[in-house]
C-alpha positions as CSV (number, residue, x, y, z in Angstrom):
1,M,104.8,13.7,115.0
2,R,107.5,15.8,116.7
3,F,104.8,17.9,118.4
4,Q,103.3,14.8,119.8
5,H,106.6,13.8,121.3
6,L,106.9,17.3,122.9
7,F,103.3,17.1,124.1
8,S,104.0,13.8,125.9
9,L,107.1,15.2,127.5
10,V,105.5,18.4,128.7
11,A,102.5,16.5,129.9
12,A,104.8,14.2,131.9
13,C,106.6,17.2,133.3
14,A,103.2,18.6,134.2
15,M,102.4,15.5,136.0
16,A,105.5,15.9,138.1
17,L,104.4,19.3,139.3
18,P,102.9,18.0,142.5
19,L,106.4,17.3,143.6
20,T,107.5,20.9,143.0
21,A,105.0,22.8,145.2
22,N,106.8,26.1,144.8
23,A,110.1,25.2,143.3
24,A,111.6,28.5,144.2
25,G,111.2,28.1,147.9
26,L,111.5,24.4,148.5
27,D,114.8,23.1,147.2
28,G,114.2,19.5,148.3
29,Q,110.9,19.4,146.4
30,R,112.5,21.2,143.4
31,D,115.1,18.4,143.4
32,Q,112.3,15.7,143.5
33,Y,110.6,17.5,140.6
34,L,113.8,17.7,138.5
35,K,114.5,14.0,139.1
36,A,111.0,12.9,138.1
37,C,111.1,15.2,135.1
38,E,114.4,13.9,133.9
39,T,113.3,10.3,134.3
40,S,110.2,11.0,132.3
41,A,112.2,12.8,129.7
42,K,114.7,10.1,129.3
43,A,111.8,7.6,128.9
44,H,110.8,9.7,125.9
45,Q,114.3,9.2,124.4
46,V,115.6,12.6,125.4
47,S,119.4,12.8,126.0
48,A,120.5,13.1,129.6
49,A,121.9,16.6,128.9
50,G,118.7,17.6,127.1
51,A,116.5,16.3,129.9
52,T,118.5,18.2,132.5
53,Q,118.3,21.4,130.6
54,H,114.6,21.1,129.7
55,C,113.6,20.2,133.2
56,K,115.5,23.0,134.8
57,C,114.0,25.4,132.3
58,S,110.4,24.1,133.0
59,A,111.0,24.6,136.8
60,E,112.2,28.1,136.1
61,V,109.0,28.8,134.0
62,V,106.8,27.6,136.9
63,D,108.8,29.9,139.3
64,S,108.5,33.0,137.1
65,K,105.3,32.7,135.2
66,F,102.8,31.1,137.7
67,T,101.5,32.4,141.0
68,Q,101.6,30.3,144.2
69,E,97.8,29.9,143.9
70,E,98.2,28.6,140.2
71,V,101.0,26.2,141.3
72,G,98.8,25.0,144.2
73,K,96.0,24.2,141.7
74,L,98.5,22.4,139.4
75,N,99.8,20.5,142.5
76,D,96.4,19.4,143.9
77,G,94.8,18.4,140.6
78,T,92.2,21.2,140.6
79,A,93.8,23.2,137.7
80,S,91.6,24.0,134.8
81,A,92.3,22.7,131.4
82,A,93.2,26.3,130.4
83,L,95.8,26.5,133.2
84,V,97.4,23.2,132.2
85,D,97.5,24.4,128.5
86,R,99.0,27.6,129.6
87,L,101.7,25.6,131.4
88,K,102.4,23.6,128.3
89,T,102.5,26.7,126.1
90,E,104.8,28.6,128.5
91,V,107.2,25.7,128.8
92,H,107.3,25.1,125.1
93,T,107.8,28.8,124.4
94,A,110.6,29.2,127.0
95,C,112.2,25.9,126.7
96,G,111.6,24.6,123.2
97,T,111.7,21.0,122.4
98,A,113.8,18.7,124.5
99,K,116.5,16.8,122.6
């Protein structure tokens, strides 16, 4: 059951990726991503502090583990299921479960 909660949160954060474009280079879009991610996390009963921490971590994962081409595919909805699964796995591995 806890894994389903995490999956929902990571999926919601992945849905917010179109707002991030390349989070490292576009601070305004990164801020939009963080706000959308935090809103989604709070809707999944994650504390405000936990949401902020998890969302910042997930943005850093995107910055460090994905190429601009991969981020582009995540942004425009053309990402393969394998790429989306990799995103979920990388975020879970680096960031753990939001609390």
